[in-house]
VOPAGU-2260 file (C-alpha; in pm, 1 decimal, decimal comma):
REM VOPAGU-2260
SITE   aa  ch    i         X         Y         Z
SITE  MET   A    0    9714,6    6681,0   12352,9
SITE  ASN   A    1    9359,1    6593,4   12271,1
SITE  ALA   A    2    9213,1    6879,4   12074,2
SITE  ILE   A    3    9540,0    6942,9   11893,9
SITE  ARG   A    4    9338,2    6847,2   11591,4
SITE  HIS   A    5    9111,4    7145,3   11638,4
SITE  PHE   A    6    8799,6    6935,7   11646,7
SITE  GLN   A    7    8583,1    7137,1   11882,3
SITE  ILE   A    8    8221,7    7128,1   11766,6
SITE  TYR   A    9    8027,9    7438,5   11840,6
SITE  LEU   A   10    7650,0    7447,0   11848,0
SITE  LEU   A   11    7519,6    7785,0   11743,7
SITE  ALA   A   12    7161,8    7849,2   11840,9
SITE  GLY   A   13    6968,2    8151,6   11732,2
SITE  GLY   A   14    6659,5    8253,3   11542,4
SITE  MET   A   15    6559,6    8515,2   11286,0
SITE  ALA   A   16    6197,4    8604,6   11232,9
SITE  ILE   A   17    6212,3    8871,3   10963,3
SITE  ALA   A   18    5931,1    8842,1   10713,2
SITE  ALA   A   19    5806,3    9057,1   10424,0
SITE  GLN   A   20    6061,3    9332,6   10479,5
SITE  PRO   A   21    6263,1    9502,9   10206,1
SITE  PHE   A   22    6623,4    9384,6   10187,2
SITE  GLN   A   23    6752,8    9733,1   10273,9
SITE  ALA   A   24    6552,7    9742,3   10598,7
SITE  VAL   A   25    6681,6    9398,9   10696,2
SITE  ALA   A   26    7039,2    9509,1   10629,3
SITE  GLN   A   27    6990,3    9824,0   10838,8
SITE  GLN   A   28    6846,8    9620,1   11127,0
SITE  SER   A   29    7140,9    9379,1   11102,0
SITE  ALA   A   30    7392,7    9664,8   11114,1
SITE  VAL   A   31    7225,6    9820,3   11419,5
SITE  SER   A   32    7212,5    9481,0   11592,3
SITE  SER   A   33    7578,9    9411,1   11517,3
SITE  ALA   A   34    7681,7    9751,1   11650,2
SITE  GLY   A   35    7481,0    9690,2   11966,6
SITE  ASN   A   36    7632,5    9345,8   12016,6
SITE  ALA   A   37    7984,4    9482,5   11963,3
SITE  LYS   A   38    7921,1    9755,1   12222,0
SITE  ALA   A   39    7781,9    9502,5   12471,0
SITE  THR   A   40    8080,8    9275,7   12418,5
SITE  SER   A   41    8325,7    9561,4   12472,0
SITE  LEU   A   42    8154,2    9642,1   12802,0
SITE  GLN   A   43    8187,7    9286,4   12936,4
SITE  ARG   A   44    8434,9    9266,9   13221,2
SITE  ASP   A   45    8755,4    9071,6   13179,7
SITE  GLY   A   46    8728,8    8785,4   13429,0
SITE  GLN   A   47    9049,2    8598,3   13349,5
SITE  HIS   A   48    9191,3    8669,7   13697,3
SITE  ASP   A   49    8875,5    8590,0   13894,2
SITE  PHE   A   50    9031,7    8284,0   14059,5
SITE  ASP   A   51    9358,0    8457,6   14155,6
SITE  PHE   A   52    9234,5    8475,8   14515,3
SITE  GLU   A   53    9254,9    8096,6   14542,7
SITE  PHE   A   54    9615,0    8030,4   14438,0
SITE  GLY   A   55    9805,1    7860,9   14717,4
SITE  THR   A   56    9754,1    7595,5   14985,1
SITE  TRP   A   57    9441,0    7581,4   15201,8
SITE  LYS   A   58    9312,6    7391,8   15502,6
SITE  SER   A   59    8972,2    7260,9   15391,3
SITE  HIS   A   60    8671,3    7161,1   15600,7
SITE  VAL   A   61    8405,4    6986,2   15392,6
SITE  LYS   A   62    8046,0    6897,9   15479,1
SITE  ARG   A   63    7857,4    6663,7   15243,4
SITE  LEU   A   64    7488,2    6573,9   15247,5
SITE  VAL   A   65    7487,4    6194,1   15235,7
SITE  HIS   A   66    7161,8    6147,8   15037,8
SITE  PRO   A   67    7074,7    6458,7   14833,0
SITE  LEU   A   68    6715,2    6522,6   14719,6
SITE  SER   A   69    6575,1    6253,8   14948,5
SITE  GLY   A   70    6461,1    6461,1   15242,7
SITE  SER   A   71    6766,3    6345,5   15438,5
SITE  THR   A   72    6935,2    6577,5   15688,8
SITE  THR   A   73    7234,0    6348,3   15750,5
SITE  TRP   A   74    7568,8    6513,4   15683,0
SITE  THR   A   75    7923,9    6377,4   15692,8
SITE  GLU   A   76    8237,8    6584,9   15734,3
SITE  TYR   A   77    8595,6    6577,4   15607,0
SITE  ASP   A   78    8914,9    6766,7   15683,3
SITE  GLY   A   79    9204,0    6798,7   15444,9
SITE  VAL   A   80    9415,0    7019,0   15220,9
SITE  THR   A   81    9343,6    7194,7   14890,6
SITE  VAL   A   82    9625,9    7313,3   14661,5
SITE  VAL   A   83    9540,9    7551,2   14374,8
SITE  ARG   A   84    9796,4    7617,4   14098,8
SITE  LYS   A   85    9763,7    7868,9   13818,5
SITE  ILE   A   86    9796,4    7785,5   13448,4
SITE  TRP   A   87    9831,0    8021,4   13150,6
SITE  ASN   A   88    9916,1    8307,6   13388,2
SITE  GLY   A   89    9581,0    8272,8   13564,6
SITE  ARG   A   90    9346,7    8211,1   13271,2
SITE  ALA   A   91    9319,1    7852,3   13393,6
SITE  ASN   A   92    9393,0    7676,2   13719,6
SITE  VAL   A   93    9380,8    7333,7   13878,1
SITE  ALA   A   94    9265,2    7262,5   14233,5
SITE  GLU   A   95    9360,6    6937,7   14407,7
SITE  LEU   A   96    9170,4    6836,2   14723,0
SITE  GLU   A   97    9268,7    6550,2   14951,5
SITE  ALA   A   98    9061,3    6498,6   15266,6
SITE  ASP   A   99    8953,6    6233,4   15517,1
SITE  GLY   A  100    8648,4    6180,0   15736,2
SITE  PRO   A  101    8421,7    5913,5   15886,6
SITE  ALA   A  102    8287,3    5833,5   15538,3
SITE  GLY   A  103    8633,2    5769,3   15392,3
SITE  HIS   A  104    8900,5    5935,2   15180,4
SITE  LEU   A  105    8849,9    6204,3   14912,4
SITE  GLU   A  106    9081,9    6281,7   14622,5
SITE  ASN   A  107    8918,9    6540,0   14396,4
SITE  LEU   A  108    9051,1    6755,8   14115,6
SITE  SER   A  109    8895,3    7063,4   13954,7
SITE  LEU   A  110    9021,4    7215,1   13628,1
SITE  ARG   A  111    8889,1    7568,5   13565,8
SITE  LEU   A  112    8921,8    7720,5   13216,2
SITE  TYR   A  113    8847,7    8078,6   13110,3
SITE  ASN   A  114    8675,6    8148,7   12778,1
SITE  PRO   A  115    8789,7    8492,9   12653,6
SITE  GLU   A  116    8500,3    8512,2   12405,2
SITE  SER   A  117    8213,0    8446,8   12647,2
SITE  HIS   A  118    8397,9    8591,9   12949,6
SITE  GLN   A  119    8287,5    8286,8   13145,4
SITE  TRP   A  120    8460,1    8003,3   13329,6
SITE  SER   A  121    8398,4    7631,8   13282,9
SITE  LEU   A  122    8460,0    7408,9   13585,7
SITE  ASN   A  123    8555,9    7047,2   13518,1
SITE  TYR   A  124    8557,4    6792,7   13802,5
SITE  ALA   A  125    8711,6    6450,1   13855,5
SITE  ASN   A  126    8791,4    6216,4   14143,3
SITE  SER   A  127    9053,5    5945,4   14177,5
SITE  LYS   A  128    8795,1    5665,9   14211,9
SITE  ASP   A  129    8707,8    5666,1   13841,5
SITE  GLY   A  130    8950,2    5913,4   13680,1
SITE  VAL   A  131    8684,6    6063,8   13451,7
SITE  ILE   A  132    8593,7    6429,6   13396,8
SITE  ASN   A  133    8221,6    6484,9   13447,5
SITE  LEU   A  134    8105,7    6655,1   13127,6
SITE  PRO   A  135    7941,3    6892,1   13052,8
SITE  PRO   A  136    8120,3    7143,8   13274,9
SITE  THR   A  137    7961,1    7383,0   13522,6
SITE  VAL   A  138    7968,6    7727,9   13356,5
SITE  GLY   A  139    7939,7    8078,5   13495,7
SITE  GLU   A  140    8117,7    8390,9   13615,7
SITE  PHE   A  141    8195,8    8620,3   13907,5
SITE  LYS   A  142    7995,5    8933,7   13979,5
SITE  ASN   A  143    8041,2    9167,3   14275,5
SITE  GLY   A  144    8276,7    8927,5   14451,7
SITE  ARG   A  145    8048,1    8624,0   14414,8
SITE  GLY   A  146    8091,5    8340,5   14164,0
SITE  GLU   A  147    7789,3    8147,1   14034,1
SITE  PHE   A  148    7816,2    7849,6   13798,0
SITE  TYR   A  149    7543,9    7620,0   13661,3
SITE  ASP   A  150    7485,8    7300,6   13469,5
SITE  MET   A  151    7239,9    7013,0   13442,1
SITE  GLU   A  152    7327,8    6660,5   13556,7
SITE  PRO   A  153    7161,9    6322,6   13620,7
SITE  ILE   A  154    7109,1    6265,3   13995,0
SITE  ASN   A  155    6936,4    5946,8   14111,1
SITE  GLY   A  156    6834,5    5879,5   13749,7
SITE  ARG   A  157    6673,9    6223,3   13700,3
SITE  TYR   A  158    6821,1    6539,0   13549,8
SITE  VAL   A  159    6840,9    6831,8   13790,2
SITE  LEU   A  160    6993,0    7178,6   13788,9
SITE  VAL   A  161    7330,0    7214,4   13963,2
SITE  ARG   A  162    7465,1    7536,4   14112,4
SITE  ASN   A  163    7816,4    7610,0   14241,9
SITE  VAL   A  164    7877,1    7926,6   14446,2
SITE  TRP   A  165    8194,6    8093,7   14576,9
SITE  ASP   A  166    8140,2    8368,7   14833,8
SITE  ASN   A  167    8276,1    8514,4   15158,9
SITE  ILE   A  168    8606,7    8564,2   14977,2
SITE  THR   A  169    8887,8    8726,1   15174,7
SITE  PRO   A  170    9268,1    8709,8   15130,0
SITE  ASN   A  171    9284,4    8418,9   15376,5
SITE  SER   A  172    8947,5    8243,5   15354,5
SITE  CYS   A  173    8667,0    8151,8   15116,8
SITE  ARG   A  174    8350,2    7943,7   15107,6
SITE  PHE   A  175    8217,7    7709,5   14838,1
SITE  GLU   A  176    7880,6    7538,5   14817,3
SITE  GLN   A  177    7703,0    7309,4   14572,2
SITE  ALA   A  178    7325,1    7285,1   14549,4
SITE  PHE   A  179    7066,4    7089,9   14343,7
SITE  SER   A  180    6723,8    7201,1   14219,7
SITE  GLU   A  181    6440,3    6978,7   14097,6
SITE  ASP   A  182    6200,8    7268,2   14025,4
SITE  ALA   A  183    6383,3    7470,9   13760,9
SITE  GLY   A  184    6571,4    7680,9   14014,7
SITE  GLN   A  185    6278,8    7793,4   14230,0
SITE  THR   A  186    6429,7    7618,8   14533,5
SITE  TRP   A  187    6777,7    7482,3   14598,6
SITE  GLU   A  188    6903,0    7212,8   14835,3
SITE  VAL   A  189    7264,8    7263,5   14943,0
SITE  ASN   A  190    7456,3    6931,8   14953,9
SITE  TRP   A  191    7826,5    7027,9   14972,5
SITE  ILE   A  192    7990,9    7304,9   15176,2
SITE  ALA   A  193    8365,4    7368,0   15180,6
SITE  THR   A  194    8524,5    7629,5   15404,5
SITE  ASP   A  195    8889,0    7702,0   15324,3
SITE  THR   A  196    9149,2    7880,6   15535,3
SITE  ARG   A  197    9483,7    7974,9   15384,2
SITE  MET   A  198    9788,9    7792,0   15521,9
SITE  ASN   A  199   10115,7    7975,9   15576,0
SITE  ASP   A  200   10426,4    7864,9   15388,7
SITE  GLU   A  201   10567,5    7666,7   15679,3
SITE  SER   A  202   10243,8    7471,4   15735,1
SITE  ALA   A  203   10211,9    7397,8   15364,3
SITE  LYS   A  204   10557,6    7236,2   15362,5
SITE  ASN   A  205   10442,4    6981,7   15622,7
SITE  VAL   A  206   10145,8    6848,6   15421,7
SITE  PRO   A  207   10189,8    6465,3   15414,5
SITE  ALA   A  208   10238,8    6286,7   15082,7
SITE  ALA   A  209    9968,7    6055,8   14944,9
SITE  ALA   A  210   10000,6    5677,8   14949,8
SITE  SER   A  211   10204,5    5516,8   14673,0
SITE  PRO   A  212   10004,3    5444,7   14356,0
SITE  SER   A  213    9986,2    5111,1   14175,7
SITE  ASP   A  214   10220,1    5019,2   13887,2
SITE  GLU   A  215    9980,6    5140,1   13615,9
SITE  GLN   A  216    9961,6    5477,1   13786,4
SITE  HIS   A  217   10335,7    5518,1   13721,5
SITE  ASP   A  218   10281,0    5500,9   13342,9
SITE  TRP   A  219   10342,1    5873,8   13292,5
SITE  ASP   A  220   10640,7    5909,6   13526,4
SITE  PHE   A  221   10865,0    5946,6   13218,5
SITE  GLU   A  222   10680,1    6266,8   13125,7
SITE  ILE   A  223   10710,2    6452,9   13456,6
SITE  GLY   A  224   10940,0    6754,9   13426,0
SITE  THR   A  225   11029,2    7039,8   13191,4
SITE  TRP   A  226   11094,1    6979,5   12821,0
SITE  LYS   A  227   11199,3    7153,3   12503,3
SITE  ILE   A  228   10964,4    7036,2   12229,3
SITE  HIS   A  229   11005,9    7012,2   11852,4
SITE  LEU   A  230   10671,2    6975,6   11678,0
SITE  LEU   A  231   10558,5    6901,8   11322,5
SITE  ARG   A  232   10194,8    6950,6   11219,3
SITE  LEU   A  233   10055,4    6843,7   10882,1
SITE  LYS   A  234    9920,3    7153,5   10712,5
SITE  ASP   A  235    9598,8    6980,6   10600,7
SITE  ARG   A  236    9464,1    6646,1   10717,4
SITE  LEU   A  237    9316,1    6364,4   10508,3
SITE  ALA   A  238    9364,6    6577,2   10196,3
SITE  GLY   A  239    9679,8    6425,9   10046,9
SITE  SER   A  240    9893,4    6707,1   10186,4
SITE  THR   A  241   10267,3    6655,0   10233,6
SITE  ALA   A  242   10338,0    7005,9   10367,9
SITE  TRP   A  243   10437,5    7025,0   10734,8
SITE  VAL   A  244   10450,2    7325,5   10970,6
SITE  LYS   A  245   10733,0    7338,7   11227,1
SITE  PHE   A  246   10687,3    7458,2   11586,5
SITE  GLU   A  247   10935,7    7502,5   11870,9
SITE  GLY   A  248   10843,8    7546,5   12234,6
SITE  THR   A  249   10850,3    7432,3   12595,7
SITE  SER   A  250   10628,7    7205,4   12804,4
SITE  VAL   A  251   10597,1    7130,6   13175,5
SITE  THR   A  252   10424,5    6821,3   13316,1
SITE  ARG   A  253   10333,7    6797,8   13685,5
SITE  LYS   A  254   10182,3    6502,5   13864,9
SITE  PHE   A  255    9871,2    6501,4   14085,5
SITE  TRP   A  256    9726,7    6240,5   14321,0
SITE  ASN   A  257   10084,7    6112,0   14359,3
SITE  GLY   A  258   10100,9    6003,5   13995,9
SITE  HIS   A  259    9757,4    5876,4   13899,1
SITE  ALA   A  260    9682,6    6211,9   13735,6
SITE  ASN   A  261    9906,5    6466,0   13564,8
SITE  LEU   A  262    9875,9    6793,5   13379,5
SITE  GLU   A  263   10094,1    6916,0   13094,4
SITE  GLU   A  264   10110,9    7286,0   13009,7
SITE  PHE   A  265   10286,0    7390,7   12690,6
SITE  GLU   A  266   10351,8    7683,2   12458,2
SITE  THR   A  267   10492,0    7654,8   12108,8
SITE  ASP   A  268   10535,3    7880,3   11805,4
SITE  SER   A  269   10569,8    7852,2   11430,1
SITE  GLN   A  270   10642,8    8138,0   11191,5
SITE  THR   A  271   10271,4    8217,5   11174,4
SITE  ASP   A  272   10097,6    8050,8   11468,8
SITE  HIS   A  273   10108,2    8030,1   11847,5
SITE  ILE   A  274    9964,9    7742,0   12050,3
SITE  GLU   A  275    9906,7    7761,6   12425,1
SITE  GLY   A  276    9761,1    7432,6   12539,8
SITE  MET   A  277    9721,9    7188,0   12824,2
SITE  THR   A  278    9665,5    6814,2   12860,2
SITE  LEU   A  279    9500,9    6653,8   13162,6
SITE  ARG   A  280    9554,3    6278,4   13203,6
SITE  LEU   A  281    9349,9    6078,7   13456,1
SITE  TYR   A  282    9384,6    5713,1   13556,5
SITE  ASN   A  283    9073,9    5495,6   13600,0
SITE  PRO   A  284    9156,4    5224,4   13858,1
SITE  GLN   A  285    8847,4    5024,2   13755,1
SITE  SER   A  286    8923,2    4993,8   13382,9
SITE  HIS   A  287    9303,1    5029,7   13426,5
SITE  GLN   A  288    9296,9    5285,8   13144,2
SITE  TRP   A  289    9387,0    5651,1   13106,6
SITE  SER   A  290    9165,1    5935,4   12984,4
SITE  ILE   A  291    9344,4    6221,3   12806,5
SITE  TYR   A  292    9171,6    6561,0   12785,1
SITE  TRP   A  293    9290,8    6863,0   12588,1
SITE  ALA   A  294    9220,2    7238,8   12589,3
SITE  THR   A  295    9372,1    7558,4   12449,7
SITE  SER   A  296    9369,9    7912,1   12584,8
SITE  LYS   A  297    9188,9    8036,7   12272,3
SITE  ASP   A  298    8849,0    7907,7   12386,4
SITE  GLY   A  299    8900,6    7745,6   12729,2
SITE  ILE   A  300    8689,9    7441,5   12634,7
SITE  LEU   A  301    8781,6    7086,8   12734,4
SITE  GLY   A  302    8746,7    6833,2   12453,1
SITE  GLN   A  303    8621,2    6476,0   12479,2
SITE  PRO   A  304    8883,1    6230,5   12604,4
SITE  MET   A  305    9115,1    5991,5   12429,1
SITE  ILE   A  306    9107,7    5652,1   12606,5
SITE  GLY   A  307    9379,4    5387,5   12622,4
SITE  GLU   A  308    9672,1    5232,8   12806,7
SITE  PHE   A  309   10039,8    5140,7   12798,7
SITE  LYS   A  310   10159,0    4796,9   12686,0
SITE  ASN   A  311   10509,0    4671,3   12611,8
SITE  GLY   A  312   10664,5    5014,1   12648,3
SITE  GLN   A  313   10418,6    5197,9   12421,8
SITE  GLY   A  314   10101,3    5395,0   12492,9
SITE  GLU   A  315    9801,5    5384,4   12254,4
SITE  PHE   A  316    9487,7    5596,7   12293,6
SITE  PHE   A  317    9179,3    5626,0   12070,1
SITE  ASP   A  318    8854,6    5810,6   12017,3
SITE  GLN   A  319    8616,0    5906,1   11736,1
SITE  GLU   A  320    8560,7    6269,3   11642,2
SITE  PHE   A  321    8459,1    6482,6   11345,8
SITE  TRP   A  322    8695,2    6628,8   11088,8
SITE  LYS   A  323    8546,6    6848,1   10813,7
SITE  GLY   A  324    8201,5    6710,4   10898,5
SITE  LYS   A  325    8304,1    6345,8   10871,9
SITE  ALA   A  326    8347,2    6101,6   11161,4
SITE  VAL   A  327    8704,8    5971,1   11182,1
SITE  PHE   A  328    8906,9    5764,6   11427,3
SITE  VAL   A  329    9187,1    5940,6   11611,2
SITE  ARG   A  330    9491,9    5762,2   11753,9
SITE  PHE   A  331    9767,7    5879,0   11988,8
SITE  ILE   A  332   10091,5    5679,8   12020,5
SITE  TRP   A  333   10363,7    5745,2   12279,0
SITE  SER   A  334   10696,2    5565,3   12228,0
SITE  LYS   A  335   11064,9    5588,3   12329,9
SITE  LEU   A  336   10940,6    5625,6   12686,3
SITE  ASN   A  337   11256,9    5526,5   12871,3
SITE  THR   A  338   11481,9    5772,1   12692,7
SITE  ASN   A  339   11554,0    6141,2   12727,8
SITE  SER   A  340   11352,0    6211,4   12412,0
SITE  PRO   A  341   10997,7    6063,5   12421,6
SITE  HIS   A  342   10814,0    6056,4   12087,4
SITE  PHE   A  343   10444,7    6134,7   12025,0
SITE  GLU   A  344   10233,0    6088,7   11711,2
SITE  GLN   A  345    9871,5    6166,3   11632,7
SITE  SER   A  346    9696,8    5997,7   11335,7
SITE  PHE   A  347    9355,3    6005,3   11167,6
SITE  SER   A  348    9174,2    5719,3   10994,3
SITE  ASP   A  349    8867,6    5764,4   10773,6
SITE  ASP   A  350    8840,6    5396,2   10675,4
SITE  GLY   A  351    8764,0    5235,2   11010,1
SITE  GLY   A  352    9126,0    5196,4   11117,9
SITE  LYS   A  353    9253,2    5012,7   10808,1
SITE  THR   A  354    9497,6    5293,0   10730,6
SITE  TRP   A  355    9626,7    5583,5   10937,1
SITE  GLU   A  356    9762,3    5923,7   10833,1
SITE  VAL   A  357   10007,8    6077,5   11080,7
SITE  ASN   A  358    9937,7    6451,6   11116,1
SITE  TRP   A  359   10114,2    6559,1   11436,0
SITE  ILE   A  360   10462,2    6459,8   11560,6
SITE  THR   A  361   10627,4    6579,2   11880,3
SITE  ASP   A  362   10979,5    6502,8   12001,7
SITE  GLN   A  363   11090,0    6615,0   12347,5
SITE  VAL   A  364   11426,9    6676,7   12509,9
SITE  HIS   A  365   11475,0    6740,5   12881,9
SITE  ALA   A  366   11531,4    7110,1   12946,5
SITE  GLU   A  367   11817,2    7092,8   13196,2
SITE  GLY   A  368   11817,0    7378,7   13442,9
SITE  GLU   A  369   11485,9    7519,0   13315,9
SITE  SER   A  370   11233,0    7645,1   13568,1
SITE  GLY   A  371   10901,7    7463,2   13605,0
SITE  LYS   A  372   10707,0    7700,7   13383,1
SITE  ALA   A  373   10615,1    7672,0   13015,4
SITE  ARG   A  374   10740,5    7971,4   12822,0
């Protein structure tokens, strides 16, 4: 539940070069500009169902360039299975790839989030080797049946442009490729090609299970399932407030990578507010810690992770973020793990961890007989 605290920091970039003009003229220009922007926004296509074509189970053939941007022409290949599940009725989805080849075993996960304001998707990637989302995300959209997404990442110590493309989309097949550019997009070197073919229901049932995870990767087993949730949120944080807002709702947590990743989807309502959120938790086998990422359907942006672990039957996770322009520590605590009603608390500290103010409390109860969908 990372960005429960509504911490997202937005960087607004823009310039105004209006000099020596009467105030009335400036106001008129502003009104015309606003009207034009509103019209342009209204004409933007709604892309929240762009990834609907991919829901289901796929046979995946992957080709990977072994040494990108080195002049190498050596490729390695993998064969495996990709499962894509929808979230928020299609406005988000998670794709889980497991494949094998001469170069080894792949376990990859992709979380795609739709931003209803920008009408764009952000693609967030992780693999089971380090359990970390590679931020910033790759961002883009679909046009005329083709999806293009871009970002900038360090490759071999140098920053390069990255492009992801989906094309050749049919009801039963699709193609994905990743490419790098060192010359500002003038030329692109493709380094990853995935060709997917849809599996029928009977074939999908016979997909083998992954190997058993280590003990630490069972830390979240208590959370798997469907829950009724009772939530209390402090009305204002670090302001001396004692007023709490009550929410009621439902959550569903599903495991990935046979337990060393999981995703919680939840919806909850108060008398005046509605929250539709998700939490992605990834295990890092090197540090033996978990990263917890949070997003809501309002903006489709993944926040920075909380990091921590479980000890003596309790989970503690920390990070530092900004609240009302001031850097504060944030702490998550999970307790009562081996009961039918796990307990969660979020706290802020603005004095370096000497004192903590609890501002979010969640109690869960197993929803017996409920379907596996947050409502």
